[in-house]
C-alpha positions in Angstrom: 75.6 74.9 126.9 77.5 77.4 126.8 79.9 79.0 124.4 83.8 77.9 125.2 85.5 80.8 127.5 89.3 80.9 126.5 90.3 84.2 128.3 88.4 87.3 129.1 90.0 90.6 130.8 88.6 93.3 132.6 88.9 96.0 135.1 86.9 98.6 137.2 87.8 101.3 139.0 85.3 102.2 142.2 86.1 104.8 144.4 84.0 107.7 146.0 84.6 106.4 149.8 86.7 107.4 152.6 90.7 107.8 151.4 91.9 104.3 151.0 89.0 102.5 150.3 89.3 102.8 146.3 89.3 99.4 144.4 90.8 98.7 141.3 90.6 95.0 140.4 91.9 93.8 137.0 90.7 90.0 136.3 91.5 87.6 133.9 88.7 84.6 133.6 88.7 81.3 131.4 88.6 77.8 131.5 90.4 75.8 133.8 91.5 73.7 131.1 92.9 75.9 129.1 95.8 79.3 129.5 94.0 80.6 132.6 93.8 77.2 134.5 97.6 76.9 133.6 98.2 80.5 135.1 96.3 79.5 138.0 98.1 76.6 138.6 101.0 78.1 138.3 100.3 81.2 140.5 99.3 79.2 143.3 102.1 77.3 143.4 104.6 80.6 142.7 104.6 81.9 146.5 106.9 85.2 146.5 107.3 86.6 149.9 105.3 90.0 150.0 103.4 88.7 146.9 101.5 86.2 148.5 98.2 84.2 145.9 95.6 83.1 147.8 92.1 81.8 146.8 88.9 84.3 147.3 86.4 82.9 150.1 83.7 84.3 152.2 85.1 82.6 155.0 87.6 80.4 156.3 87.2 76.8 154.6 84.5 78.1 152.3 85.7 79.0 149.2 83.7 80.3 146.1 83.3 79.2 142.5 84.6 80.1 140.2 87.8 79.7 141.7 89.4 82.6 141.9 92.9 83.9 142.8 93.9 87.0 144.7 97.4 88.7 143.2 98.1 91.9 145.5 99.8 94.5 143.2 101.1 96.2 146.7 103.9 94.1 148.5 102.3 93.3 151.8 105.4 93.4 154.4 102.3 94.6 157.2 100.8 92.5 159.3 97.8 94.8 159.7 97.5 95.3 156.1 97.6 91.7 155.4 94.5 90.9 157.4 92.8 93.8 156.0 93.7 92.1 152.7 93.3 88.9 153.7 89.9 89.7 155.7 87.6 92.2 154.7 89.3 92.4 150.7 89.3 88.8 150.2 85.5 88.6 151.5 84.5 91.0 149.3 86.1 89.8 146.0 84.5 86.3 147.1 81.0 87.9 147.4 81.4 89.9 144.0 82.5 87.1 142.1 79.3 85.0 143.3 77.4 88.5 142.7 78.6 88.0 138.9 77.4 84.6 138.8 73.9 85.5 140.4 73.7 88.4 137.9 74.4 86.4 135.1 77.5 87.3 133.8 79.5 84.3 134.8 76.9 81.3 133.5 76.5 79.1 136.7 76.5 76.1 134.5 80.1 77.2 134.3 81.0 77.6 137.9 82.9 74.5 138.3 85.0 75.0 135.1 86.2 78.5 135.0 88.9 80.1 137.0 89.7 83.8 137.7 92.7 85.5 138.5 92.1 89.0 140.6 94.8 91.6 140.9 94.0 93.4 143.6 94.7 96.9 144.8 94.4 97.7 148.0 95.7 101.2 149.0 98.9 101.0 151.7 97.1 104.1 154.0 94.6 101.2 155.3 97.5 99.9 157.8 97.7 103.2 159.4 93.8 104.3 159.2 92.5 103.8 163.0 89.0 105.0 161.4 89.0 102.2 158.8 85.2 102.1 158.4 85.6 98.0 157.1 82.0 97.9 155.8 82.6 100.9 153.2 86.0 98.9 152.0 84.1 95.9 151.6 81.4 97.1 149.7 83.3 98.8 147.3 85.8 95.6 146.6 82.7 93.5 146.4 80.7 96.3 143.8 84.2 96.5 141.4 85.0 92.9 141.6 81.6 91.9 140.0 81.7 95.5 137.6 85.3 93.8 136.3 83.9 90.7 135.5 80.7 92.0 133.9 83.1 94.1 131.5 85.0 90.8 131.1 82.1 89.0 130.1 80.5 91.4 128.3 83.8 93.1 126.2 83.2 96.3 127.8 84.4 98.7 126.5 84.4 97.4 122.8 86.3 98.2 120.0 84.1 100.9 118.5 83.8 102.8 121.3 87.1 103.1 122.2 88.3 104.4 119.0 85.3 106.6 119.1 86.2 108.6 122.4 90.5 108.0 122.0 90.6 111.3 121.8 88.3 112.4 124.6 89.9 110.3 127.0 92.7 111.5 129.1 94.3 109.3 132.1 93.5 111.0 135.3 97.5 111.3 136.4 98.8 111.9 133.0 96.4 115.1 133.5 97.5 115.7 136.8 101.3 115.7 135.4 100.7 118.1 132.8 98.8 120.2 135.3 101.7 120.1 137.5 100.1 118.0 140.4 102.7 115.2 140.2 
């Protein structure tokens, strides 16, 4: 039997595709009978205009396990954006969750006992990009989801690495501010 997973957190940034296709999920994962389950149920029932919460699905009527709730970091107010978020990205996140189970990051025997909350960032520019490559967008969000779960389940980066590297790392946008680029 696997150890109890009360709550783990992880994030990832996967970029490198065309403009607007980067993914930066932040996830919380834990047992459904603990704080993550309570948060997941609360968020599901607390729908807010522009910030709908939906389950990650492979296709309509096919929800993944562990149950995964997507929460948008961006206010959704455009039907094209909505269709991309709750289509291409939703399926990508679902596949990323299953990839994490297949890789062993999530114990298969716990697939019905865990819940995941995935805070999703999707660049609003996708709504106006007539040349958006949905396959690239899908691949990037799938990879980022699996990476965020891996980091959560392996407690990566660990505290020793963080302490050792703290002064070697400068936040990208802080540096841009220092350089006068924002």
